[in-house]
Structure formats: structure tokens, C-alpha cells
C-alpha positions in Angstrom: 56.1 32.3 -90.7 54.8 34.6 -88.0 51.3 34.5 -86.4 50.5 37.8 -88.0 51.3 36.4 -91.4 49.1 33.4 -90.8 46.2 35.8 -89.8 46.7 37.8 -92.9 46.1 34.6 -94.9 43.0 33.8 -92.7 41.4 37.1 -93.7 40.4 35.3 -96.9 38.0 33.1 -94.8 34.6 34.8 -94.4 32.3 34.2 -91.5 29.4 32.2 -92.9 26.6 34.5 -94.1 28.8 37.7 -94.0 31.3 39.3 -96.2 33.5 40.0 -93.2 36.4 37.7 -92.3 37.0 35.6 -89.2 40.0 37.6 -88.1 38.2 40.9 -87.9 35.3 39.2 -86.2 37.8 38.1 -83.5 37.4 34.4 -83.9 41.1 33.6 -84.2 42.6 33.0 -80.7 46.1 31.9 -81.7 48.2 30.9 -84.7 51.6 29.3 -85.0 54.0 27.6 -87.5 56.4 24.8 -86.5 58.3 22.5 -88.9 55.8 22.9 -91.8 52.7 22.6 -89.6 50.3 25.4 -89.0 48.3 25.3 -85.8 45.3 27.6 -85.4 42.8 27.9 -82.6 39.4 29.5 -83.1 36.7 30.4 -80.6 33.1 30.3 -81.9 29.7 31.0 -80.4 27.0 29.1 -82.2 24.2 26.7 -81.8 24.4 25.5 -85.3 26.4 22.2 -85.4 27.2 22.7 -89.1 29.0 26.0 -88.5 32.2 24.6 -86.8 32.6 22.0 -89.5 32.2 24.5 -92.3 34.6 26.9 -90.8 37.2 24.2 -90.1 37.1 23.0 -93.7 37.5 26.5 -95.1 40.3 27.4 -92.7 42.2 24.2 -93.6 41.7 24.8 -97.3 43.1 28.3 -96.8 46.1 27.2 -94.8 47.1 24.4 -97.2 47.3 26.9 -100.0 50.2 28.7 -98.2 53.6 27.8 -99.7 55.7 25.7 -97.3 52.7 24.4 -95.3 52.8 20.6 -95.1 50.1 20.0 -92.5 47.4 21.8 -90.5 45.9 21.6 -87.1 42.7 23.5 -86.6 41.1 23.6 -83.2 37.7 25.1 -82.6 36.1 25.7 -79.2 32.4 26.2 -79.5 30.3 28.0 -76.9 26.5 27.5 -77.3 24.6 30.7 -78.2 22.5 31.7 -75.2 19.0 33.3 -75.4 18.2 34.8 -72.0 14.6 34.6 -70.8 12.5 37.7 -71.2 12.4 39.9 -68.1 9.4 40.1 -65.9 6.7 42.1 -67.7 8.1 41.3 -71.1 5.6 41.3 -73.9 6.5 38.0 -75.6 7.5 34.6 -74.1 10.9 33.5 -75.4 12.2 36.9 -76.5 15.8 37.9 -76.1 16.3 40.2 -73.1 17.2 43.7 -74.1 20.3 45.2 -72.5 19.4 47.1 -69.3 21.1 50.1 -70.8 18.3 50.5 -73.4 15.3 52.2 -71.8 12.8 51.9 -74.7 12.8 49.8 -77.8 10.4 50.9 -80.6 9.7 49.2 -83.9 9.2 51.2 -87.1 7.1 49.1 -89.4 5.0 49.6 -92.5 3.6 46.2 -93.7 4.1 47.5 -97.2 7.3 48.5 -99.0 7.7 51.8 -100.8 6.1 54.1 -98.2 9.4 55.7 -97.1 9.7 53.7 -93.8 13.5 53.9 -93.6 13.5 57.6 -94.5 11.0 58.2 -91.8 13.0 56.1 -89.3 16.2 58.0 -90.0 14.6 61.4 -89.7 12.8 60.4 -86.5 16.0 59.1 -85.0 17.7 62.4 -85.8 14.8 64.4 -84.4 14.9 62.4 -81.2 18.6 63.0 -80.9 18.0 66.7 -81.2 15.4 66.6 -78.5 17.8 64.8 -76.1 20.7 67.0 -77.0 18.7 70.1 -76.1 18.0 68.4 -72.8 21.8 67.7 -72.3 21.5 64.0 -73.0 23.6 63.5 -76.1 24.1 60.1 -77.6 20.9 58.7 -76.2 19.3 57.4 -79.5 20.1 54.2 -81.4 18.9 53.0 -84.8 19.0 49.3 -85.5 18.5 48.7 -89.2 16.8 45.3 -89.4 15.8 45.6 -93.0 18.1 42.7 -93.7 17.3 42.3 -97.4 17.6 46.0 -98.4 19.6 48.0 -95.7 19.4 51.6 -96.8 20.1 53.3 -93.4 23.9 53.6 -94.0 23.3 55.5 -97.2 20.6 57.8 -95.6 22.8 58.5 -92.6 25.9 59.1 -94.7 27.9 56.3 -92.9 30.3 54.0 -94.6 33.0 51.5 -93.5 32.9 48.7 -91.0 32.1 48.9 -87.3 35.0 48.3 -84.9 35.2 45.1 -82.8 36.0 45.3 -79.1 37.4 42.2 -77.5 38.1 38.7 -79.0 36.2 35.4 -79.4 32.8 34.9 -77.9 33.1 38.0 -75.8 33.7 40.3 -78.8 31.3 43.2 -79.1 30.6 45.3 -82.2 30.7 49.1 -81.7 27.9 50.9 -83.4 28.7 53.6 -86.0 27.5 57.1 -85.0 26.4 60.3 -86.8 24.1 63.2 -86.1 24.0 62.0 -82.5 22.5 58.6 -83.4 24.2 55.3 -82.8 23.6 53.0 -85.8 24.0 49.3 -86.6 23.0 47.8 -89.9 23.5 44.7 -92.0 24.8 47.2 -94.6 27.9 47.6 -92.5 28.6 43.9 -92.6 28.0 42.9 -96.2 29.4 44.3 -99.5 27.1 46.4 -101.6 27.1 43.8 -104.3 26.3 40.9 -101.9 22.7 39.9 -101.7 21.4 38.5 -98.5 19.5 35.3 -99.2 18.4 34.0 -95.8 15.5 32.2 -94.2 13.9 33.3 -90.9 16.2 31.5 -88.4 19.3 33.2 -89.8 17.6 36.6 -89.6 16.6 35.9 -86.0 20.2 35.1 -85.2 21.5 38.3 -86.8 19.0 40.4 -84.8 19.9 38.7 -81.6 23.6 39.6 -82.3 22.5 43.2 -83.0 20.9 43.2 -79.6 23.4 41.2 -77.5 26.7 41.7 -79.3 26.5 45.5 -80.0 27.8 47.8 -77.3 24.9 50.3 -77.5 25.7 52.0 -74.2 23.1 54.1 -72.4 20.1 54.7 -74.7 16.8 56.4 -74.0 15.3 55.1 -77.3 16.3 52.4 -79.7 14.4 52.5 -83.0 14.2 49.3 -85.0 13.7 49.7 -88.7 11.9 46.5 -89.7 11.6 45.1 -93.2 8.3 45.5 -95.0 5.8 42.6 -94.8 3.9 40.7 -92.1 5.3 37.2 -92.7 7.6 34.8 -90.8 10.6 37.1 -91.0 8.8 40.1 -89.4 7.3 37.9 -86.7 10.7 36.5 -85.9 12.2 40.0 -85.6 9.4 41.1 -83.3 9.8 38.0 -81.1 13.6 38.5 -80.8 13.4 41.7 -78.7 10.8 42.8 -76.2 9.4 46.0 -77.6 7.9 48.9 -75.8 5.8 49.8 -78.8 5.5 50.1 -82.6 4.9 53.0 -85.0 3.2 52.1 -88.3 4.2 54.1 -91.4 1.9 54.4 -94.3 1.0 56.6 -97.3 -2.6 57.9 -97.6 -3.9 55.6 -100.4 -5.8 52.4 -99.7 -3.2 50.3 -101.4 -0.8 51.2 -98.6 -3.2 51.7 -95.7 -4.9 48.2 -96.1 -1.5 46.5 -95.7 -0.4 48.9 -92.9 -3.5 47.9 -90.9 -2.5 44.3 -91.2 1.0 45.2 -90.0 -0.6 46.9 -87.0 -2.8 43.9 -86.3 0.3 41.7 -86.3 1.8 43.7 -83.4 -1.5 43.6 -81.5 -1.5 39.8 -81.8 1.9 39.6 -80.1 1.0 42.1 -77.4 3.2 45.0 -78.7 1.5 48.4 -78.0 0.8 50.5 -81.0 2.2 54.0 -80.3 0.6 55.5 -83.4 0.4 55.8 -87.2 2.5 58.2 -89.2 1.3 59.3 -92.6 4.2 59.8 -95.0 4.0 61.7 -98.4 0.7 63.2 -97.2 0.6 66.2 -99.5 2.6 68.3 -101.9 2.6 72.1 -101.7 3.1 73.9 -105.0 5.0 77.3 -105.3 1.7 79.1 -105.0 1.1 77.5 -101.6 -1.7 75.2 -102.7 -1.8 71.7 -101.3 -2.2 68.7 -103.6 -3.2 65.3 -102.1 -1.3 63.2 -104.7 -1.9 59.9 -102.9 -5.4 60.7 -101.6 -6.2 61.9 -98.2 -7.3 60.7 -94.8 -5.7 57.2 -95.0 -3.5 57.7 -92.0 -6.3 58.8 -89.8 -8.6 56.0 -90.9 -5.8 53.5 -90.3 -5.2 54.8 -86.8 -8.9 54.7 -86.0 -9.3 51.1 -87.1 -6.3 50.1 -85.1 -7.5 52.0 -82.0 -4.5 54.3 -81.9 -3.6 57.9 -82.8 -2.3 59.7 -85.9 1.2 60.9 -84.9 1.6 63.3 -87.8 1.6 63.9 -91.5 4.9 64.2 -93.4 4.8 66.3 -96.6 6.0 65.1 -99.9 8.9 67.3 -100.9 12.1 66.7 -103.0 14.4 67.8 -100.1 13.5 64.7 -98.1 14.5 62.4 -100.9 17.6 64.4 -101.7 18.7 64.4 -98.1 18.3 60.6 -98.0 20.4 60.1 -101.1 23.1 62.4 -99.9 23.3 61.0 -96.3 22.0 64.3 -94.9 18.5 64.0 -93.3 16.3 67.0 -93.7 15.9 67.2 -89.9 19.6 68.0 -89.8 20.1 70.1 -92.9 16.9 72.1 -92.7 15.8 72.1 -89.1 13.4 75.0 -89.6 11.6 73.4 -92.6 8.0 72.2 -92.3 9.1 68.6 -92.6 11.7 68.9 -89.9 9.1 70.5 -87.6 6.7 67.6 -88.3 9.4 65.0 -87.4 10.2 66.8 -84.1 6.5 67.0 -83.2 6.2 63.2 -83.9 9.3 62.7 -81.8 7.9 64.7 -78.9 4.6 62.8 -79.1 6.4 59.5 -79.2 8.3 60.3 -76.0 5.0 61.2 -74.3 3.5 57.9 -75.5 6.5 55.9 -74.1 6.2 57.7 -70.8 2.6 56.9 -70.5 3.2 53.3 -71.5 5.9 52.9 -68.9 3.7 54.5 -66.2 0.9 52.0 -67.0 3.3 49.0 -66.7 4.8 50.2 -63.3 
């Protein structure tokens, strides 16, 4: 039995919490078969003492099921997961240091679900990519989908498959998927469509740390982080994992959304993350006669911005093409760049870059 054949069998063993196997994650350092005994060496990075035990049991069970195997030897070397201290000037004590190749990290949050936050994040990322491409700086935008429980960014960006892994063992790095000039990493790439993610806060934090430290983002001017809705422990853990340069709050105009969005904004203020502005999504619908209809009320975004002491970045209209583009994996900013909606997203992108420049100047 060859090492390659042993590794083929080990592909049945999934990394705990993922639908991806330990071989593709680069954990298997060596494998051999001598006189009925299979010997396998694994390299693991983890601070969880249960992880090596669980993996060893599953690997042994997998190997013993191979015909002709009489005994197994499974060796696991464990390197503790490191959490670097935040750099000087970081906004939260204990955060994971962002790679120096990432110039600005910005959270896209809503507080409430159902306001089109991920759709907004995808189109904003594409708009930023267009701005940088026009300036001759292609590939300078990243989108980190941290909506762990319901990752929809892969669908909206039209990306499928699994990210490639560079290197082996503890030094292995995930390579982000890329489309429309945006580098993307999402939990949706790592779990099957029919696999629900049922995790508590600590597991979520570990995943986000991996998305920051173990993804080869390269040189980025802006990394957008699509947070899950809510203002509880999971969201606070996500915010504290990565030092942020600011946050954008997405809301729809009605009080049912703006009241929760305001709480989301207050959460960022409590952890010293600057609010870069409020974006009002689904602001209005324009009928064929050119008349505007405020289906969800009006003024909510402006009121929210005023209460949070920040500005209204823009108002995105409610049109079928935005939804259709998301379902088809073709954002409206890309497919209809001259549309009103695309122009609004580009204006928000330009305003956001100005805000980031001012924030950076203040910190210097």
C-alpha cells in the first residue's frame, strides 16, 4: 500500500467543524505501510486539547477499516495557536493583528437581518474594485464573509468550489477565491450546502482568526468584512478578533430596522470602532411613470445617522435587478454599471475611501 493510497482513505476524515478533509487541509505530513502496520504523522495547530484526541480516534478508525491493516500508529504534533498582540494604535486590546498587507479593514453590519446587508457588501466590494482598477490598482479589494450561519456571498459573487491550499501543516495558507476584481473568503467555501453550522462564540472567533491569519490576501487597500446580523456575543467576538478601521451600518428606512441598526452602531462605538456612516438600502421604488414610492417609509437612514453622530453614505433604490443579480452571481454594479443603483454604490465607495483617508490622517 502506497502513501498516496493511504491518503486517499484519509480523505474520509473531516477536520472537526468543517466538511473538508484533513488531507486537503494539509495536516497529513507522512504516511507509510510496513508488515500490516500503517503509520501516519499529522501536524496540527490548535489550542483545544480535545482536538488532537478527536482526530487521532477518527484517523485510527479510518485506517483500521482498510483491508489488510493489522495495526496503526498515529503521531500528532501540535503547535499552539498564536494570537499576536494588537499593533500600537489598535482599537481593541487583545485583537488579532491584521496582516500588514491589509491597509484598511471595514465591517459591514446591520444589527438586524433581512435588510440586504450581504447584497450591499458584495456590490460595494465590486464598486471599490472598479475604483481601484481605474486607478491602475487591480486586485486591491477583499471581501471576508463572516456571516458564519448563512454565508450567501459565494452565491452572490457567482463563485463555487473550494479554495486552494498553499503549503502543508501549520504553515498552510488558504488562497482566496477571486471574481470581479474582488478576493473572497467565506465559510460557504468550506462547508457543504446542506451542512448547518451550529457553533458557539469561541468556534466562530477561531474561524475568523483563521480567515485573517491563514488566508493569503496579498496587498489590499480595503478588506470588507460582512458580519452576521445581531449585536450579541458572536458579533462582539468577531469585532474583537480583528482591529477595524471603521464600520458601515446598513439599514432599511422603517423603524423596525433602524431601531436595531442604531443598537448595532452603539456596539461599535462601545468597542472604539469608528462609524464611517449609515447606508439606507431599499430606500424607494420608482414606477414606470417615474414616480418614487417609499415602500418602507422614509428618512430612517438619515435619522439613524444623526443619532449615531455619523453621516448618511447613500440611499440604494429597491429594484428587481439588484435581487436578480444576487441570485445569478452577477452584481448590478458589474452587469449594469450605468444604472442608478450602480452609480449609488460607486458614490458610496468614493465617500468611504474619503472617510478612511481622513480617519487614517487623524490617527497619524
